[in-house]
C-alpha positions as CSV (number, residue, x, y, z in Angstrom):
1,M,291.4,26.7,212.3
2,E,288.5,28.7,213.5
3,E,286.5,25.6,214.4
4,L,289.6,24.2,216.3
5,M,289.9,27.5,218.3
6,R,286.1,27.3,219.2
7,Q,286.6,23.8,220.5
8,V,289.7,24.8,222.5
9,N,287.9,27.8,224.0
10,R,285.0,25.7,225.1
11,Y,287.3,23.2,226.7
12,L,289.4,25.9,228.4
13,I,286.5,27.7,229.9
14,G,285.4,24.5,231.6
15,W,289.0,23.7,232.7
16,M,289.5,27.1,234.1
17,G,286.2,27.0,235.9
18,H,287.3,23.7,237.6
19,Y,290.7,24.9,238.6
20,R,289.8,28.5,239.6
21,L,289.1,27.3,243.1
22,A,292.6,25.8,243.5
23,G,294.3,29.3,243.3
24,T,297.4,28.0,241.6
25,P,298.8,30.7,239.3
26,S,301.5,28.4,238.0
27,V,298.8,26.2,236.4
28,Y,297.4,29.2,234.5
29,K,300.9,30.4,233.4
30,D,301.7,27.0,232.0
31,L,298.3,26.8,230.3
32,D,298.8,30.3,228.8
33,E,302.2,29.3,227.4
34,W,300.7,26.1,225.8
35,I,297.7,27.9,224.4
36,S,299.9,30.5,222.6
37,R,302.3,27.8,221.3
38,R,300.1,24.9,220.2
39,P,297.9,26.6,217.6
40,R,301.0,28.0,215.8
41,Q,302.5,24.5,215.8
42,L,299.3,23.1,214.2
43,Q,299.2,25.8,211.6
44,W,302.9,25.3,210.7
45,K,302.3,21.6,210.3
46,R,299.4,22.2,208.0
47,W,301.3,24.7,206.0
48,K,304.2,22.3,205.5
49,K,302.0,19.5,204.3
50,G,300.5,21.7,201.6
């Protein structure tokens, strides 16, 4: 899980740097919601598989 989060962080830093100039707060809000939800989903799926 730690390696996954490192990869996601690296990707997001680049993504945010690219879209920072656009000035669209809704994009960041949607991204924040996805970021908080997706790792929990992955962890839940791994836990269910055993």
